[in-house]
C-alpha positions in Angstrom: -4.8 -4.1 100.0 -1.2 -4.6 100.1 -0.7 -5.5 96.4 -3.2 -2.4 95.4 -0.7 -0.1 97.3 2.2 -1.8 95.8 0.6 -1.4 92.5 0.2 2.3 92.9 3.6 2.7 94.3 5.3 1.1 91.5 2.8 3.1 89.0 3.9 6.2 90.6 7.7 5.5 90.6 7.5 4.8 86.8 5.2 7.4 85.8 6.9 10.4 88.0 10.7 9.3 88.3 11.1 8.0 84.6 10.4 11.3 83.0 12.5 13.2 85.5 15.5 10.7 84.8 15.2 11.0 81.1 14.5 14.8 81.0 17.1 15.5 83.4 19.5 13.4 81.2 18.7 15.1 78.1 18.8 18.7 79.5 22.8 19.2 79.1 22.8 18.5 75.6 19.7 20.5 75.2 21.2 23.2 76.9 24.7 23.3 74.9 22.8 23.0 71.6 20.2 25.8 72.5 23.6 28.2 73.5 24.7 27.6 69.6 21.3 28.3 68.3 18.9 30.7 69.9 15.8 29.4 68.6 16.7 26.1 70.2 16.1 27.3 73.7 12.4 25.7 73.6 14.2 22.3 74.2 15.8 22.9 77.5 13.0 25.0 78.5 10.4 22.0 78.1 12.7 19.5 79.7 13.3 22.0 82.8 9.2 21.8 82.9 9.2 18.2 82.8 11.3 17.6 85.6 10.1 20.6 88.0 6.4 19.2 87.4 6.9 15.4 87.9 9.3 16.1 90.6 6.1 17.2 92.1 4.1 14.2 91.1 6.9 12.4 92.6 5.9 12.9 96.0 3.1 10.0 95.4 6.0 7.7 95.5 6.9 7.7 99.0 3.4 8.4 100.1 2.5 4.8 98.3 5.9 3.4 99.5 5.2 4.0 103.2 1.7 3.0 103.1 2.7 -0.1 101.5 5.4 -0.7 104.0 3.1 -0.2 106.6 0.7 -2.6 105.4 3.3 -5.3 105.0 4.7 -4.2 108.1 8.3 -3.8 107.2 8.8 -0.2 108.2 11.7 -1.2 110.2 13.7 -3.4 108.1 17.0 -2.3 107.3 16.7 -2.4 103.4 13.7 0.1 103.5 15.4 2.1 105.7 18.3 2.3 103.4 15.9 2.9 100.4 14.1 5.9 102.3 17.5 7.4 103.0 18.5 7.2 99.2 15.3 8.4 98.3 15.3 11.4 100.4 19.0 12.0 99.0 17.8 11.7 95.4 15.0 14.3 96.1 17.6 16.6 97.6 20.0 16.3 94.6 17.0 17.0 92.5 15.4 19.7 94.5 18.6 21.5 95.5 20.9 20.9 92.7 19.3 19.8 89.4 16.5 21.9 89.2 17.9 25.3 90.6 20.9 24.7 88.3 18.9 23.8 85.3 16.6 27.1 86.1 20.0 29.6 86.6 21.0 27.8 83.0 17.9 29.0 81.3 18.2 32.6 82.7 21.7 32.7 81.9 20.7 31.3 78.3 19.7 34.7 77.0 22.7 36.8 78.8 25.3 37.2 75.9 27.9 37.7 78.2 27.6 33.8 79.0 30.4 32.2 76.9 30.3 28.7 75.4 32.9 27.7 78.2 30.4 28.8 81.1 27.5 27.1 79.4 29.9 23.7 79.0 30.9 23.7 82.7 27.0 24.0 83.5 26.1 21.2 81.3 29.0 19.1 82.5 28.1 19.5 86.2 24.0 19.0 85.6 25.3 15.9 83.8 27.1 15.0 86.9 24.1 15.7 88.9 21.8 13.7 87.0 24.1 10.9 86.8 24.3 11.0 90.6 20.4 11.4 90.8 19.8 8.2 88.3 22.4 6.5 90.3 20.8 6.9 93.6 17.2 5.8 91.8 18.7 2.6 90.2 20.2 1.6 93.7 16.6 2.2 95.4 15.0 0.0 92.4 17.5 -2.8 93.1 16.5 -2.5 96.7 13.0 -2.8 96.2 13.3 -6.0 93.9 15.8 -7.9 95.9 14.9 -6.7 99.2 17.5 -8.2 101.4 16.1 -10.8 104.1 12.9 -10.9 101.9 10.3 -13.8 102.7 9.2 -13.9 98.9 11.9 -16.0 98.3 13.6 -13.5 95.7 
């Protein structure tokens, strides 16, 4: 059962977190391009939708993760608690920083008063937020693979 749950956990992480990481990384450039070309607004809107939808799907990652950890009897392990904390921070960065900023940027895209400098600043901030989000997930991934104190010999 543990292998099955672990497989679901890893698949959920790949299927849910991967698209968010890629779409969020692509959004700032697409936003700058859309500001220059009014017809190019479809691309950042699609990327925002990908981020929003897959963020919801991403709830499966910790659900399967907790089930796997419980089955393995490692819920109290320091590496897992650290990974859970970093996952919560990454979710917070996505839900409280990236998605609202993307939404606001899309709303402001049609506003002719928003100059290129404003869009450039928003795009830069979104790039930074996405970098933080991706770095957090990379750290969680390393923790899940290395698992300090693991008995698997890895």
